[in-house]
PDBQT receptor file of N, H, CA, C and O in Angstrom, charges set to zero:
ATOM      1  N   MET A   1       0.852  -1.176   0.000  1.00  0.00    +0.000 N 
ATOM      2  CA  MET A   1       0.000   0.000   0.000  1.00  0.00    +0.000 C 
ATOM      3  C   MET A   1       0.893   1.232   0.000  1.00  0.00    +0.000 C 
ATOM      4  O   MET A   1       1.424   1.617   1.041  1.00  0.00    +0.000 OA
ATOM      5  N   THR A   2       1.054   1.832  -1.130  1.00  0.00    +0.000 N 
ATOM      6  H   THR A   2       0.623   1.519  -1.976  1.00  0.00    +0.000 HD
ATOM      7  CA  THR A   2       1.854   3.043  -1.247  1.00  0.00    +0.000 C 
ATOM      8  C   THR A   2       0.919   4.235  -1.368  1.00  0.00    +0.000 C 
ATOM      9  O   THR A   2      -0.007   4.225  -2.179  1.00  0.00    +0.000 OA
ATOM     10  N   ILE A   3       1.158   5.252  -0.569  1.00  0.00    +0.000 N 
ATOM     11  H   ILE A   3       1.910   5.260   0.090  1.00  0.00    +0.000 HD
ATOM     12  CA  ILE A   3       0.310   6.439  -0.575  1.00  0.00    +0.000 C 
ATOM     13  C   ILE A   3       1.157   7.633  -0.982  1.00  0.00    +0.000 C 
ATOM     14  O   ILE A   3       2.237   7.859  -0.438  1.00  0.00    +0.000 OA
ATOM     15  N   ASN A   4       0.659   8.384  -1.934  1.00  0.00    +0.000 N 
ATOM     16  H   ASN A   4      -0.219   8.200  -2.377  1.00  0.00    +0.000 HD
ATOM     17  CA  ASN A   4       1.261   9.680  -2.207  1.00  0.00    +0.000 C 
ATOM     18  C   ASN A   4       0.131  10.675  -2.406  1.00  0.00    +0.000 C 
ATOM     19  O   ASN A   4      -1.035  10.287  -2.464  1.00  0.00    +0.000 OA
ATOM     20  N   GLY A   5       0.462  11.940  -2.509  1.00  0.00    +0.000 N 
ATOM     21  H   GLY A   5       1.409  12.255  -2.461  1.00  0.00    +0.000 HD
ATOM     22  CA  GLY A   5      -0.550  12.990  -2.564  1.00  0.00    +0.000 C 
ATOM     23  C   GLY A   5      -1.562  12.858  -3.683  1.00  0.00    +0.000 C 
ATOM     24  O   GLY A   5      -2.651  13.425  -3.595  1.00  0.00    +0.000 OA
ATOM     25  N   ASN A   6      -1.230  12.124  -4.734  1.00  0.00    +0.000 N 
ATOM     26  H   ASN A   6      -0.345  11.663  -4.806  1.00  0.00    +0.000 HD
ATOM     27  CA  ASN A   6      -2.125  11.989  -5.869  1.00  0.00    +0.000 C 
ATOM     28  C   ASN A   6      -3.117  10.844  -5.731  1.00  0.00    +0.000 C 
ATOM     29  O   ASN A   6      -3.983  10.679  -6.591  1.00  0.00    +0.000 OA
ATOM     30  N   GLU A   7      -3.013  10.057  -4.679  1.00  0.00    +0.000 N 
ATOM     31  H   GLU A   7      -2.310  10.192  -3.981  1.00  0.00    +0.000 HD
ATOM     32  CA  GLU A   7      -3.846   8.875  -4.546  1.00  0.00    +0.000 C 
ATOM     33  C   GLU A   7      -5.031   9.053  -3.601  1.00  0.00    +0.000 C 
ATOM     34  O   GLU A   7      -5.807   8.116  -3.412  1.00  0.00    +0.000 OA
ATOM     35  N   PHE A   8      -5.186  10.215  -3.012  1.00  0.00    +0.000 N 
ATOM     36  H   PHE A   8      -4.556  10.976  -3.165  1.00  0.00    +0.000 HD
ATOM     37  CA  PHE A   8      -6.318  10.424  -2.113  1.00  0.00    +0.000 C 
ATOM     38  C   PHE A   8      -7.576  10.574  -2.953  1.00  0.00    +0.000 C 
ATOM     39  O   PHE A   8      -7.710  11.527  -3.722  1.00  0.00    +0.000 OA
ATOM     40  N   THR A   9      -8.499   9.626  -2.801  1.00  0.00    +0.000 N 
ATOM     41  H   THR A   9      -8.390   8.853  -2.177  1.00  0.00    +0.000 HD
ATOM     42  CA  THR A   9      -9.707   9.653  -3.611  1.00  0.00    +0.000 C 
ATOM     43  C   THR A   9     -10.975   9.753  -2.782  1.00  0.00    +0.000 C 
ATOM     44  O   THR A   9     -12.055   9.979  -3.327  1.00  0.00    +0.000 OA
ATOM     45  N   GLU A  10     -10.861   9.593  -1.501  1.00  0.00    +0.000 N 
ATOM     46  H   GLU A  10      -9.983   9.410  -1.058  1.00  0.00    +0.000 HD
ATOM     47  CA  GLU A  10     -12.029   9.602  -0.626  1.00  0.00    +0.000 C 
ATOM     48  C   GLU A  10     -11.988  10.808   0.299  1.00  0.00    +0.000 C 
ATOM     49  O   GLU A  10     -10.924  11.211   0.769  1.00  0.00    +0.000 OA
ATOM     50  N   GLN A  11     -13.143  11.370   0.550  1.00  0.00    +0.000 N 
ATOM     51  H   GLN A  11     -14.007  11.044   0.168  1.00  0.00    +0.000 HD
ATOM     52  CA  GLN A  11     -13.246  12.503   1.470  1.00  0.00    +0.000 C 
ATOM     53  C   GLN A  11     -14.040  12.069   2.686  1.00  0.00    +0.000 C 
ATOM     54  O   GLN A  11     -15.065  11.399   2.559  1.00  0.00    +0.000 OA
ATOM     55  N   VAL A  12     -13.569  12.449   3.863  1.00  0.00    +0.000 N 
ATOM     56  H   VAL A  12     -12.737  12.993   3.967  1.00  0.00    +0.000 HD
ATOM     57  CA  VAL A  12     -14.215  12.089   5.122  1.00  0.00    +0.000 C 
ATOM     58  C   VAL A  12     -14.564  13.366   5.863  1.00  0.00    +0.000 C 
ATOM     59  O   VAL A  12     -13.757  14.292   5.942  1.00  0.00    +0.000 OA
ATOM     60  N   THR A  13     -15.761  13.409   6.398  1.00  0.00    +0.000 N 
ATOM     61  H   THR A  13     -16.417  12.657   6.333  1.00  0.00    +0.000 HD
ATOM     62  CA  THR A  13     -16.194  14.552   7.189  1.00  0.00    +0.000 C 
ATOM     63  C   THR A  13     -16.592  14.051   8.568  1.00  0.00    +0.000 C 
ATOM     64  O   THR A  13     -17.277  13.035   8.689  1.00  0.00    +0.000 OA
ATOM     65  N   PHE A  14     -16.166  14.758   9.603  1.00  0.00    +0.000 N 
ATOM     66  H   PHE A  14     -15.610  15.583   9.505  1.00  0.00    +0.000 HD
ATOM     67  CA  PHE A  14     -16.550  14.383  10.959  1.00  0.00    +0.000 C 
ATOM     68  C   PHE A  14     -16.649  15.626  11.820  1.00  0.00    +0.000 C 
ATOM     69  O   PHE A  14     -16.154  16.692  11.453  1.00  0.00    +0.000 OA
ATOM     70  N   ARG A  15     -17.283  15.483  12.950  1.00  0.00    +0.000 N 
ATOM     71  H   ARG A  15     -17.685  14.617  13.248  1.00  0.00    +0.000 HD
ATOM     72  CA  ARG A  15     -17.441  16.597  13.883  1.00  0.00    +0.000 C 
ATOM     73  C   ARG A  15     -16.486  16.420  15.054  1.00  0.00    +0.000 C 
ATOM     74  O   ARG A  15     -16.186  15.302  15.473  1.00  0.00    +0.000 OA
ATOM     75  N   GLU A  16     -16.018  17.548  15.570  1.00  0.00    +0.000 N 
ATOM     76  H   GLU A  16     -16.261  18.456  15.229  1.00  0.00    +0.000 HD
ATOM     77  CA  GLU A  16     -15.121  17.529  16.724  1.00  0.00    +0.000 C 
ATOM     78  C   GLU A  16     -15.391  18.773  17.549  1.00  0.00    +0.000 C 
ATOM     79  O   GLU A  16     -15.968  19.741  17.056  1.00  0.00    +0.000 OA
ATOM     80  N   THR A  17     -14.973  18.745  18.803  1.00  0.00    +0.000 N 
ATOM     81  H   THR A  17     -14.504  17.958  19.204  1.00  0.00    +0.000 HD
ATOM     82  CA  THR A  17     -15.187  19.898  19.669  1.00  0.00    +0.000 C 
ATOM     83  C   THR A  17     -14.231  21.025  19.284  1.00  0.00    +0.000 C 
ATOM     84  O   THR A  17     -13.179  20.792  18.689  1.00  0.00    +0.000 OA
ATOM     85  N   LYS A  18     -14.618  22.243  19.634  1.00  0.00    +0.000 N 
ATOM     86  H   LYS A  18     -15.473  22.433  20.118  1.00  0.00    +0.000 HD
ATOM     87  CA  LYS A  18     -13.759  23.394  19.361  1.00  0.00    +0.000 C 
ATOM     88  C   LYS A  18     -12.413  23.253  20.062  1.00  0.00    +0.000 C 
ATOM     89  O   LYS A  18     -11.378  23.627  19.511  1.00  0.00    +0.000 OA
ATOM     90  N   ARG A  19     -12.431  22.720  21.262  1.00  0.00    +0.000 N 
ATOM     91  H   ARG A  19     -13.272  22.415  21.710  1.00  0.00    +0.000 HD
ATOM     92  CA  ARG A  19     -11.201  22.561  22.045  1.00  0.00    +0.000 C 
ATOM     93  C   ARG A  19     -10.210  21.642  21.324  1.00  0.00    +0.000 C 
ATOM     94  O   ARG A  19      -9.032  21.975  21.193  1.00  0.00    +0.000 OA
ATOM     95  N   ILE A  20     -10.690  20.494  20.860  1.00  0.00    +0.000 N 
ATOM     96  H   ILE A  20     -11.647  20.224  20.966  1.00  0.00    +0.000 HD
ATOM     97  CA  ILE A  20      -9.814  19.547  20.169  1.00  0.00    +0.000 C 
ATOM     98  C   ILE A  20      -9.296  20.148  18.864  1.00  0.00    +0.000 C 
ATOM     99  O   ILE A  20      -8.117  20.001  18.541  1.00  0.00    +0.000 OA
ATOM    100  N   LEU A  21     -10.151  20.813  18.125  1.00  0.00    +0.000 N 
ATOM    101  H   LEU A  21     -11.109  20.932  18.388  1.00  0.00    +0.000 HD
ATOM    102  CA  LEU A  21      -9.703  21.443  16.879  1.00  0.00    +0.000 C 
ATOM    103  C   LEU A  21      -8.682  22.538  17.136  1.00  0.00    +0.000 C 
ATOM    104  O   LEU A  21      -7.757  22.724  16.346  1.00  0.00    +0.000 OA
ATOM    105  N   ALA A  22      -8.841  23.262  18.229  1.00  0.00    +0.000 N 
ATOM    106  H   ALA A  22      -9.593  23.111  18.871  1.00  0.00    +0.000 HD
ATOM    107  CA  ALA A  22      -7.859  24.289  18.576  1.00  0.00    +0.000 C 
ATOM    108  C   ALA A  22      -6.501  23.649  18.859  1.00  0.00    +0.000 C 
ATOM    109  O   ALA A  22      -5.464  24.180  18.461  1.00  0.00    +0.000 OA
ATOM    110  N   ILE A  23      -6.510  22.506  19.548  1.00  0.00    +0.000 N 
ATOM    111  H   ILE A  23      -7.352  22.074  19.871  1.00  0.00    +0.000 HD
ATOM    112  CA  ILE A  23      -5.259  21.791  19.832  1.00  0.00    +0.000 C 
ATOM    113  C   ILE A  23      -4.642  21.286  18.529  1.00  0.00    +0.000 C 
ATOM    114  O   ILE A  23      -3.441  21.440  18.305  1.00  0.00    +0.000 OA
ATOM    115  N   VAL A  24      -5.467  20.684  17.670  1.00  0.00    +0.000 N 
ATOM    116  H   VAL A  24      -6.443  20.559  17.852  1.00  0.00    +0.000 HD
ATOM    117  CA  VAL A  24      -4.980  20.176  16.385  1.00  0.00    +0.000 C 
ATOM    118  C   VAL A  24      -4.383  21.315  15.562  1.00  0.00    +0.000 C 
ATOM    119  O   VAL A  24      -3.315  21.165  14.968  1.00  0.00    +0.000 OA
ATOM    120  N   ASP A  25      -5.069  22.441  15.531  1.00  0.00    +0.000 N 
ATOM    121  H   ASP A  25      -5.937  22.562  16.014  1.00  0.00    +0.000 HD
ATOM    122  CA  ASP A  25      -4.577  23.584  14.771  1.00  0.00    +0.000 C 
ATOM    123  C   ASP A  25      -3.264  24.113  15.343  1.00  0.00    +0.000 C 
ATOM    124  O   ASP A  25      -2.361  24.472  14.588  1.00  0.00    +0.000 OA
ATOM    125  N   ARG A  26      -3.152  24.164  16.658  1.00  0.00    +0.000 N 
ATOM    126  H   ARG A  26      -3.886  23.873  17.272  1.00  0.00    +0.000 HD
ATOM    127  CA  ARG A  26      -1.926  24.651  17.295  1.00  0.00    +0.000 C 
ATOM    128  C   ARG A  26      -0.758  23.713  16.997  1.00  0.00    +0.000 C 
ATOM    129  O   ARG A  26       0.337  24.163  16.662  1.00  0.00    +0.000 OA
ATOM    130  N   VAL A  27      -0.997  22.418  17.121  1.00  0.00    +0.000 N 
ATOM    131  H   VAL A  27      -1.888  22.053  17.393  1.00  0.00    +0.000 HD
ATOM    132  CA  VAL A  27       0.064  21.441  16.863  1.00  0.00    +0.000 C 
ATOM    133  C   VAL A  27       0.472  21.475  15.395  1.00  0.00    +0.000 C 
ATOM    134  O   VAL A  27       1.661  21.456  15.077  1.00  0.00    +0.000 OA
ATOM    135  N   SER A  28      -0.511  21.526  14.501  1.00  0.00    +0.000 N 
ATOM    136  H   SER A  28      -1.477  21.541  14.759  1.00  0.00    +0.000 HD
ATOM    137  CA  SER A  28      -0.172  21.538  13.077  1.00  0.00    +0.000 C 
ATOM    138  C   SER A  28       0.592  22.809  12.709  1.00  0.00    +0.000 C 
ATOM    139  O   SER A  28       1.515  22.762  11.896  1.00  0.00    +0.000 OA
ATOM    140  N   GLN A  29       0.220  23.930  13.293  1.00  0.00    +0.000 N 
ATOM    141  H   GLN A  29      -0.530  23.969  13.954  1.00  0.00    +0.000 HD
ATOM    142  CA  GLN A  29       0.942  25.179  13.029  1.00  0.00    +0.000 C 
ATOM    143  C   GLN A  29       2.377  25.087  13.549  1.00  0.00    +0.000 C 
ATOM    144  O   GLN A  29       3.314  25.504  12.868  1.00  0.00    +0.000 OA
ATOM    145  N   ASN A  30       2.546  24.543  14.749  1.00  0.00    +0.000 N 
ATOM    146  H   ASN A  30       1.785  24.204  15.302  1.00  0.00    +0.000 HD
ATOM    147  CA  ASN A  30       3.887  24.392  15.325  1.00  0.00    +0.000 C 
ATOM    148  C   ASN A  30       4.770  23.470  14.495  1.00  0.00    +0.000 C 
ATOM    149  O   ASN A  30       5.983  23.670  14.418  1.00  0.00    +0.000 OA
ATOM    150  N   ARG A  31       4.166  22.463  13.876  1.00  0.00    +0.000 N 
ATOM    151  H   ARG A  31       3.181  22.300  13.938  1.00  0.00    +0.000 HD
ATOM    152  CA  ARG A  31       4.928  21.517  13.051  1.00  0.00    +0.000 C 
ATOM    153  C   ARG A  31       5.065  21.977  11.607  1.00  0.00    +0.000 C 
ATOM    154  O   ARG A  31       5.827  21.394  10.836  1.00  0.00    +0.000 OA
ATOM    155  N   GLY A  32       4.336  23.011  11.245  1.00  0.00    +0.000 N 
ATOM    156  H   GLY A  32       3.717  23.484  11.871  1.00  0.00    +0.000 HD
ATOM    157  CA  GLY A  32       4.413  23.525   9.886  1.00  0.00    +0.000 C 
ATOM    158  C   GLY A  32       3.700  22.662   8.865  1.00  0.00    +0.000 C 
ATOM    159  O   GLY A  32       4.107  22.601   7.705  1.00  0.00    +0.000 OA
ATOM    160  N   VAL A  33       2.632  21.990   9.294  1.00  0.00    +0.000 N 
ATOM    161  H   VAL A  33       2.302  22.040  10.237  1.00  0.00    +0.000 HD
ATOM    162  CA  VAL A  33       1.847  21.147   8.393  1.00  0.00    +0.000 C 
ATOM    163  C   VAL A  33       0.392  21.587   8.421  1.00  0.00    +0.000 C 
ATOM    164  O   VAL A  33      -0.022  22.342   9.301  1.00  0.00    +0.000 OA
ATOM    165  N   GLN A  34      -0.370  21.115   7.465  1.00  0.00    +0.000 N 
ATOM    166  H   GLN A  34      -0.034  20.501   6.751  1.00  0.00    +0.000 HD
ATOM    167  CA  GLN A  34      -1.789  21.426   7.436  1.00  0.00    +0.000 C 
ATOM    168  C   GLN A  34      -2.549  20.510   8.395  1.00  0.00    +0.000 C 
ATOM    169  O   GLN A  34      -2.087  19.423   8.743  1.00  0.00    +0.000 OA
ATOM    170  N   ARG A  35      -3.716  20.973   8.807  1.00  0.00    +0.000 N 
ATOM    171  H   ARG A  35      -4.092  21.856   8.524  1.00  0.00    +0.000 HD
ATOM    172  CA  ARG A  35      -4.563  20.199   9.712  1.00  0.00    +0.000 C 
ATOM    173  C   ARG A  35      -4.821  18.800   9.148  1.00  0.00    +0.000 C 
ATOM    174  O   ARG A  35      -4.726  17.811   9.876  1.00  0.00    +0.000 OA
ATOM    175  N   THR A  36      -5.142  18.715   7.876  1.00  0.00    +0.000 N 
ATOM    176  H   THR A  36      -5.219  19.518   7.286  1.00  0.00    +0.000 HD
ATOM    177  CA  THR A  36      -5.456  17.415   7.271  1.00  0.00    +0.000 C 
ATOM    178  C   THR A  36      -4.270  16.463   7.321  1.00  0.00    +0.000 C 
ATOM    179  O   THR A  36      -4.441  15.262   7.534  1.00  0.00    +0.000 OA
ATOM    180  N   ASP A  37      -3.072  16.997   7.124  1.00  0.00    +0.000 N 
ATOM    181  H   ASP A  37      -2.933  17.972   6.951  1.00  0.00    +0.000 HD
ATOM    182  CA  ASP A  37      -1.879  16.149   7.185  1.00  0.00    +0.000 C 
ATOM    183  C   ASP A  37      -1.671  15.588   8.587  1.00  0.00    +0.000 C 
ATOM    184  O   ASP A  37      -1.317  14.420   8.745  1.00  0.00    +0.000 OA
ATOM    185  N   LEU A  38      -1.889  16.414   9.596  1.00  0.00    +0.000 N 
ATOM    186  H   LEU A  38      -2.176  17.363   9.467  1.00  0.00    +0.000 HD
ATOM    187  CA  LEU A  38      -1.737  15.963  10.975  1.00  0.00    +0.000 C 
ATOM    188  C   LEU A  38      -2.774  14.892  11.309  1.00  0.00    +0.000 C 
ATOM    189  O   LEU A  38      -2.455  13.900  11.964  1.00  0.00    +0.000 OA
ATOM    190  N   ILE A  39      -3.996  15.086  10.865  1.00  0.00    +0.000 N 
ATOM    191  H   ILE A  39      -4.256  15.892  10.332  1.00  0.00    +0.000 HD
ATOM    192  CA  ILE A  39      -5.057  14.110  11.128  1.00  0.00    +0.000 C 
ATOM    193  C   ILE A  39      -4.755  12.797  10.411  1.00  0.00    +0.000 C 
ATOM    194  O   ILE A  39      -4.929  11.728  10.996  1.00  0.00    +0.000 OA
ATOM    195  N   ARG A  40      -4.305  12.856   9.155  1.00  0.00    +0.000 N 
ATOM    196  H   ARG A  40      -4.164  13.725   8.680  1.00  0.00    +0.000 HD
ATOM    197  CA  ARG A  40      -3.932  11.628   8.435  1.00  0.00    +0.000 C 
ATOM    198  C   ARG A  40      -2.828  10.887   9.177  1.00  0.00    +0.000 C 
ATOM    199  O   ARG A  40      -2.881   9.668   9.335  1.00  0.00    +0.000 OA
ATOM    200  N   GLN A  41      -1.825  11.640   9.633  1.00  0.00    +0.000 N 
ATOM    201  H   GLN A  41      -1.782  12.631   9.505  1.00  0.00    +0.000 HD
ATOM    202  CA  GLN A  41      -0.715  11.029  10.364  1.00  0.00    +0.000 C 
ATOM    203  C   GLN A  41      -1.214  10.364  11.647  1.00  0.00    +0.000 C 
ATOM    204  O   GLN A  41      -0.784   9.260  11.982  1.00  0.00    +0.000 OA
ATOM    205  N   ALA A  42      -2.113  11.027  12.357  1.00  0.00    +0.000 N 
ATOM    206  H   ALA A  42      -2.462  11.924  12.084  1.00  0.00    +0.000 HD
ATOM    207  CA  ALA A  42      -2.643  10.474  13.605  1.00  0.00    +0.000 C 
ATOM    208  C   ALA A  42      -3.450   9.198  13.349  1.00  0.00    +0.000 C 
ATOM    209  O   ALA A  42      -3.355   8.237  14.112  1.00  0.00    +0.000 OA
ATOM    210  N   ILE A  43      -4.233   9.191  12.286  1.00  0.00    +0.000 N 
ATOM    211  H   ILE A  43      -4.309   9.972  11.666  1.00  0.00    +0.000 HD
ATOM    212  CA  ILE A  43      -5.025   8.000  11.955  1.00  0.00    +0.000 C 
ATOM    213  C   ILE A  43      -4.097   6.832  11.621  1.00  0.00    +0.000 C 
ATOM    214  O   ILE A  43      -4.301   5.717  12.101  1.00  0.00    +0.000 OA
ATOM    215  N   ARG A  44      -3.086   7.087  10.804  1.00  0.00    +0.000 N 
ATOM    216  H   ARG A  44      -2.920   7.993  10.414  1.00  0.00    +0.000 HD
ATOM    217  CA  ARG A  44      -2.149   6.027  10.434  1.00  0.00    +0.000 C 
ATOM    218  C   ARG A  44      -1.387   5.498  11.640  1.00  0.00    +0.000 C 
ATOM    219  O   ARG A  44      -1.195   4.289  11.779  1.00  0.00    +0.000 OA
ATOM    220  N   ALA A  45      -0.952   6.404  12.513  1.00  0.00    +0.000 N 
ATOM    221  H   ALA A  45      -1.108   7.386  12.401  1.00  0.00    +0.000 HD
ATOM    222  CA  ALA A  45      -0.224   5.984  13.714  1.00  0.00    +0.000 C 
ATOM    223  C   ALA A  45      -1.114   5.129  14.608  1.00  0.00    +0.000 C 
ATOM    224  O   ALA A  45      -0.659   4.136  15.175  1.00  0.00    +0.000 OA
ATOM    225  N   TRP A  46      -2.380   5.513  14.735  1.00  0.00    +0.000 N 
ATOM    226  H   TRP A  46      -2.750   6.320  14.275  1.00  0.00    +0.000 HD
ATOM    227  CA  TRP A  46      -3.307   4.724  15.559  1.00  0.00    +0.000 C 
ATOM    228  C   TRP A  46      -3.523   3.348  14.947  1.00  0.00    +0.000 C 
ATOM    229  O   TRP A  46      -3.479   2.340  15.652  1.00  0.00    +0.000 OA
ATOM    230  N   LEU A  47      -3.756   3.301  13.638  1.00  0.00    +0.000 N 
ATOM    231  H   LEU A  47      -3.791   4.120  13.065  1.00  0.00    +0.000 HD
ATOM    232  CA  LEU A  47      -3.944   2.014  12.973  1.00  0.00    +0.000 C 
ATOM    233  C   LEU A  47      -2.732   1.111  13.179  1.00  0.00    +0.000 C 
ATOM    234  O   LEU A  47      -2.878  -0.086  13.426  1.00  0.00    +0.000 OA
ATOM    235  N   ALA A  48      -1.556   1.678  13.080  1.00  0.00    +0.000 N 
ATOM    236  H   ALA A  48      -1.437   2.651  12.880  1.00  0.00    +0.000 HD
ATOM    237  CA  ALA A  48      -0.335   0.897  13.287  1.00  0.00    +0.000 C 
ATOM    238  C   ALA A  48      -0.217   0.430  14.731  1.00  0.00    +0.000 C 
ATOM    239  O   ALA A  48       0.125  -0.725  14.985  1.00  0.00    +0.000 OA
ATOM    240  N   SER A  49      -0.498   1.316  15.674  1.00  0.00    +0.000 N 
ATOM    241  H   SER A  49      -0.776   2.254  15.468  1.00  0.00    +0.000 HD
ATOM    242  CA  SER A  49      -0.354   0.958  17.096  1.00  0.00    +0.000 C 
ATOM    243  C   SER A  49      -1.363  -0.094  17.527  1.00  0.00    +0.000 C 
ATOM    244  O   SER A  49      -1.126  -0.828  18.486  1.00  0.00    +0.000 OA
ATOM    245  N   GLU A  50      -2.478  -0.169  16.830  1.00  0.00    +0.000 N 
ATOM    246  H   GLU A  50      -2.670   0.428  16.051  1.00  0.00    +0.000 HD
ATOM    247  CA  GLU A  50      -3.511  -1.159  17.150  1.00  0.00    +0.000 C 
ATOM    248  C   GLU A  50      -3.378  -2.421  16.301  1.00  0.00    +0.000 C 
ATOM    249  O   GLU A  50      -4.271  -3.269  16.293  1.00  0.00    +0.000 OA
ATOM    250  N   SER A  51      -2.263  -2.540  15.588  1.00  0.00    +0.000 N 
ATOM    251  H   SER A  51      -1.538  -1.851  15.595  1.00  0.00    +0.000 HD
ATOM    252  CA  SER A  51      -1.945  -3.721  14.774  1.00  0.00    +0.000 C 
ATOM    253  C   SER A  51      -2.943  -3.971  13.648  1.00  0.00    +0.000 C 
ATOM    254  O   SER A  51      -3.259  -5.119  13.338  1.00  0.00    +0.000 OA
ATOM    255  N   HIS A  52      -3.439  -2.894  13.035  1.00  0.00    +0.000 N 
ATOM    256  H   HIS A  52      -3.182  -1.961  13.287  1.00  0.00    +0.000 HD
ATOM    257  CA  HIS A  52      -4.346  -3.032  11.906  1.00  0.00    +0.000 C 
ATOM    258  C   HIS A  52      -3.627  -2.927  10.567  1.00  0.00    +0.000 C 
ATOM    259  O   HIS A  52      -4.249  -3.081   9.516  1.00  0.00    +0.000 OA
ATOM    260  N   LEU A  53      -2.324  -2.665  10.595  1.00  0.00    +0.000 N 
ATOM    261  H   LEU A  53      -1.818  -2.540  11.449  1.00  0.00    +0.000 HD
ATOM    262  CA  LEU A  53      -1.541  -2.545   9.375  1.00  0.00    +0.000 C 
ATOM    263  C   LEU A  53      -0.485  -3.640   9.335  1.00  0.00    +0.000 C 
ATOM    264  O   LEU A  53       0.042  -4.053  10.368  1.00  0.00    +0.000 OA
ATOM    265  N   THR A  54      -0.187  -4.098   8.132  1.00  0.00    +0.000 N 
ATOM    266  H   THR A  54      -0.615  -3.762   7.293  1.00  0.00    +0.000 HD
ATOM    267  CA  THR A  54       0.905  -5.056   7.979  1.00  0.00    +0.000 C 
ATOM    268  C   THR A  54       2.236  -4.314   8.117  1.00  0.00    +0.000 C 
ATOM    269  O   THR A  54       2.284  -3.086   8.046  1.00  0.00    +0.000 OA
ATOM    270  N   ASP A  55       3.299  -5.068   8.311  1.00  0.00    +0.000 N 
ATOM    271  H   ASP A  55       3.260  -6.065   8.369  1.00  0.00    +0.000 HD
ATOM    272  CA  ASP A  55       4.624  -4.446   8.391  1.00  0.00    +0.000 C 
ATOM    273  C   ASP A  55       4.943  -3.693   7.106  1.00  0.00    +0.000 C 
ATOM    274  O   ASP A  55       5.541  -2.618   7.151  1.00  0.00    +0.000 OA
ATOM    275  N   GLN A  56       4.549  -4.247   5.957  1.00  0.00    +0.000 N 
ATOM    276  H   GLN A  56       4.063  -5.121   5.920  1.00  0.00    +0.000 HD
ATOM    277  CA  GLN A  56       4.808  -3.589   4.685  1.00  0.00    +0.000 C 
ATOM    278  C   GLN A  56       4.034  -2.279   4.587  1.00  0.00    +0.000 C 
ATOM    279  O   GLN A  56       4.577  -1.279   4.117  1.00  0.00    +0.000 OA
ATOM    280  N   GLU A  57       2.771  -2.267   5.024  1.00  0.00    +0.000 N 
ATOM    281  H   GLU A  57       2.329  -3.079   5.405  1.00  0.00    +0.000 HD
ATOM    282  CA  GLU A  57       1.980  -1.030   5.008  1.00  0.00    +0.000 C 
ATOM    283  C   GLU A  57       2.604   0.012   5.920  1.00  0.00    +0.000 C 
ATOM    284  O   GLU A  57       2.662   1.190   5.568  1.00  0.00    +0.000 OA
ATOM    285  N   LYS A  58       3.068  -0.409   7.083  1.00  0.00    +0.000 N 
ATOM    286  H   LYS A  58       3.021  -1.366   7.368  1.00  0.00    +0.000 HD
ATOM    287  CA  LYS A  58       3.746   0.513   7.992  1.00  0.00    +0.000 C 
ATOM    288  C   LYS A  58       4.975   1.118   7.331  1.00  0.00    +0.000 C 
ATOM    289  O   LYS A  58       5.211   2.323   7.416  1.00  0.00    +0.000 OA
ATOM    290  N   LYS A  59       5.753   0.270   6.673  1.00  0.00    +0.000 N 
ATOM    291  H   LYS A  59       5.562  -0.710   6.604  1.00  0.00    +0.000 HD
ATOM    292  CA  LYS A  59       6.959   0.737   5.986  1.00  0.00    +0.000 C 
ATOM    293  C   LYS A  59       6.589   1.704   4.873  1.00  0.00    +0.000 C 
ATOM    294  O   LYS A  59       7.219   2.752   4.728  1.00  0.00    +0.000 OA
ATOM    295  N   ASP A  60       5.578   1.367   4.087  1.00  0.00    +0.000 N 
ATOM    296  H   ASP A  60       5.066   0.516   4.205  1.00  0.00    +0.000 HD
ATOM    297  CA  ASP A  60       5.141   2.228   2.990  1.00  0.00    +0.000 C 
ATOM    298  C   ASP A  60       4.652   3.584   3.471  1.00  0.00    +0.000 C 
ATOM    299  O   ASP A  60       4.823   4.591   2.784  1.00  0.00    +0.000 OA
ATOM    300  N   LEU A  61       4.047   3.611   4.642  1.00  0.00    +0.000 N 
ATOM    301  H   LEU A  61       3.908   2.794   5.201  1.00  0.00    +0.000 HD
ATOM    302  CA  LEU A  61       3.505   4.844   5.208  1.00  0.00    +0.000 C 
ATOM    303  C   LEU A  61       4.536   5.615   6.021  1.00  0.00    +0.000 C 
ATOM    304  O   LEU A  61       4.247   6.704   6.516  1.00  0.00    +0.000 OA
ATOM    305  N   GLY A  62       5.723   5.063   6.161  1.00  0.00    +0.000 N 
ATOM    306  H   GLY A  62       5.958   4.178   5.759  1.00  0.00    +0.000 HD
ATOM    307  CA  GLY A  62       6.772   5.747   6.906  1.00  0.00    +0.000 C 
ATOM    308  C   GLY A  62       6.607   5.645   8.410  1.00  0.00    +0.000 C 
ATOM    309  O   GLY A  62       7.072   6.509   9.153  1.00  0.00    +0.000 OA
ATOM    310  N   ILE A  63       5.946   4.591   8.856  1.00  0.00    +0.000 N 
ATOM    311  H   ILE A  63       5.568   3.889   8.252  1.00  0.00    +0.000 HD
ATOM    312  CA  ILE A  63       5.715   4.392  10.286  1.00  0.00    +0.000 C 
ATOM    313  C   ILE A  63       6.741   3.376  10.776  1.00  0.00    +0.000 C 
ATOM    314  O   ILE A  63       6.933   2.337  10.145  1.00  0.00    +0.000 OA
ATOM    315  N   THR A  64       7.393   3.664  11.880  1.00  0.00    +0.000 N 
ATOM    316  H   THR A  64       7.237   4.508  12.392  1.00  0.00    +0.000 HD
ATOM    317  CA  THR A  64       8.415   2.778  12.424  1.00  0.00    +0.000 C 
ATOM    318  C   THR A  64       7.815   1.410  12.729  1.00  0.00    +0.000 C 
ATOM    319  O   THR A  64       6.803   1.300  13.420  1.00  0.00    +0.000 OA
ATOM    320  N   VAL A  65       8.451   0.382  12.206  1.00  0.00    +0.000 N 
ATOM    321  H   VAL A  65       9.274   0.472  11.644  1.00  0.00    +0.000 HD
ATOM    322  CA  VAL A  65       7.968  -0.996  12.390  1.00  0.00    +0.000 C 
ATOM    323  C   VAL A  65       8.505  -1.559  13.670  1.00  0.00    +0.000 C 
ATOM    324  O   VAL A  65       8.216  -2.706  14.010  1.00  0.00    +0.000 OA
TER     325      VAL A  65
């Protein structure tokens, strides 16, 4: 599973509290990334930590195996 910027084909919408979004925005600004990039990274890290990804998928996504 190789992901690059041209392969995003699905859009997801969800609701979150103002407090959480403020934290996400602050962290993303501090890291110099967009909110969506931070959320994608968090989702991938969670999937990896919960053993939902294969070692190859982790490697492809740049997540430490």
